[in-house]
N, C-alpha and C positions, 0 to 999 in steps of 0.2 A: 535465483538471485535477481533482484530488481532494484530499480531506482526511479526517481522522479525528478522533474525539473521545474522549479518555480517560475521559469520564464514561459512555461506553457506546453511542453511536449506532452503528448498523450491526452490532449484535451479536446472535447467536442463542444466546449463552451464558447468558441469564437463566434462572434456575431449574435450571440444570444444575450438577452437582457438578464443581468444578474441581480437578484434581489439583495439589497444591502442591509435592510432593517427588517426586523420582525414586526408584524402587526399583532399587538397583544391585547388581552382583555383586562378585566378588573384586577385590582390588587389581590394577591392570594391570601388565604388564611394561614394560620400557624402550621397546619398539617403539611403545607407544601414544602417544608424544610426537610422532609424525609430523604435520607441518602438513597433509599431504594427508588424514589421517584426520579432522582437525577440519573441513576443508572439505567432506569427504564427509558427515560428520554433519549439518552445516548444510544441505547440499543435499537430503538425503533427508528431514530434518525438515521443511523448508519444503514439500516435495512432499506429505508425509503430512498436515501441518497444513492445507494448502490443500484437500486431499481430504476430511478428516474433522473438522477443527476442533481448535483448540489444546488443549481440555480432554479430548480423546477419543483421544489417541494415547499408547501406553505405551512405556516404555523398551525393552522386549523387541522391540517392532515397529521402533523406530528402529534399535536395534543390529543386528537381523537385516537390515534394509534396507541398512544401511551395511556389512554384512559383518564386524562386530566383536563382541566379547563386551561384555556390559553393564558389566563392570568397566572396559573401555577407554573407554566412554562417560563413566563417572564421572571418569576422569582429566582429560578435557577440560571436562566440565560436571557438577560434583558435584551441582548442583540444577537443576531444570527452569527455575528463574528465570534462571540464567546463559545457558542455551540460548536462551530467548525474548529476553533482552536482546541477545545477539549477533545474532540475526536482525533485531531492530529496528534495531540499529546499521547493518547492511548496508542496510536499507530507508532509513534516515535519510540516508545518504550519497547513495544514488541519487535520493531525492526532491529533495534540494537541487540536485543536478546537473540534473535534469529541469526543475525549476521555474525555474532560473536560465539555461536555455539560450536566450539571445536569438537569434531568427532572424537570419540574415545579412542578409536583406532583408525587414523587417516589412511592406513593401507588396506582396510577392509573393502571388498568389492562394492558394497552397497553404501559406503559412507558418504561419498560425494553425491550420489544420486539422492539420498535422503536429505542431505543438506540443501541441495538445489530445489527439491520438492517442497521443503519447508518454506522457501522463499515464495514459491508460487502459491502455496496455500495462504500465506500472509497477503500477497497481492490480491488474491481473490476475496478475502474477507474485507479488505479495504480498497476495493476496486474503484470506488468513487474518488479516492485520493489520487490514484494514478491516472484515471481516465479524465478527471475534471480539474487538471492542474491550474488552468487559467482562471476558472471560476473560483477555485479555492483561494488563490492569492488576491483576487479582486474582492472577495468577501472579507478576507482577513489578511490585509497587506503585511502585517508583522510576521506572517509565516514565511515570507519569501526567504529571509535570511536563515530561518530554521530549516527550510527545505534544503538549501545548499549545504548547510553544516551537517545535516543528517546524511546527505549523499556522500560527503567526504568521509564521515565516520564509518558508515556501513561499507563503503568500498575498501577502506583500510582493513576493516575486520575480515571481510571476505577474502581479500588478498592473503592475509595471514593463514586462513584455512587452506587455500590452494597451495601456498608455499609449503605448508606442513605435508600436504599430499605428495608434493614433489620430493621432499626429503624422505618420506616414507616409501618412495618408489611406486606409488599408485599412479602418479602422473609423470610422463616422460616428456619433458618440454624444457627448453632453455629459458633463462630468466627473461630475455627480450620477447620471446614468443609467448611466454606466460602473460606478460603485460598486455600484449595485443589480444590474446585469447580472452582475458578478463574484460578488456575494453569492448570487444565485440559482443560478449555475453551481456554486458550492461546495455549496449545499444539495442540488442534484440529484446531484452527484458523491458526496456523503456518504451518500445514502439509496438509490441505485438497487439496490444489492445486496439490502438488506433488503426492498425492494419486490418484487423478482423472486423472492425466497425465500418469499413468503407462501404459495405453494402447497405448500411443503415439499420441493420437488425441488432437486437439486444445480445449482449454477451451471454454465453452459456458455459457450463462446465466443460463441454467439449472444446470450446475455444481456449479455456485455461489449459487443458491437456495439450492442445496443439502448440501453444506458446512454450510450455514446458519442454516439449519434444524438440523444438528448435534450439533451445539452449543446451539441452542434454546432448544433442548431436554435434554441437560445436566442440565438445570435450572428447567425444568418442575416439577420434584418431590419436589422442594423446594418452589414453588409458593403457596401463600395462596389462598384458594378457593375464587372465586369471589362471592360477595354478590348478592343474588337474587334481581332483580329489581321489 
């Protein structure tokens, strides 16, 4: 389970210059309207942003990675703001889907583990959104309100999943303690990236697994013992 904060938690963008506009080339031709081109732009942008940060990738690099002219990039995204908003919209859709995916059997031993793992897989695919929160809302200020709304919606959906696990007997925890447990899991989910980046190195899948383990272990004391087979 994970969250983000439009006021800038989990961001390495503080003190960095954030590019606010794209430098674009000539007007594109008719072929630039292909939906496949837009999809490719978003895919390569996400990969580059994940690798280098939202504020440190140029138009030329994205266009080259997508195999198009910079003018074609402008056809789809005249401003960097629009590109970032489109990526966030994709993340938004996936986050709501993952948060609301109620396990078929909340009492199953692996149900909560799989639910939490899905959150971390999502966070890893969109790690630039989590890691570069300040840069994201500087580039696209309209996202600030959407970030907060998404946080509230996904928290409510996640709470419903854990409450179902309590009713099913998988989690043994009082309502008050469950609230604190969920809050603590959200705090850890929000900050594990910045914690692991304190040494200045790039995030790896091993870091993702480390973050997942921290959240998993928060729930371990409250799990009902598995029945012997």
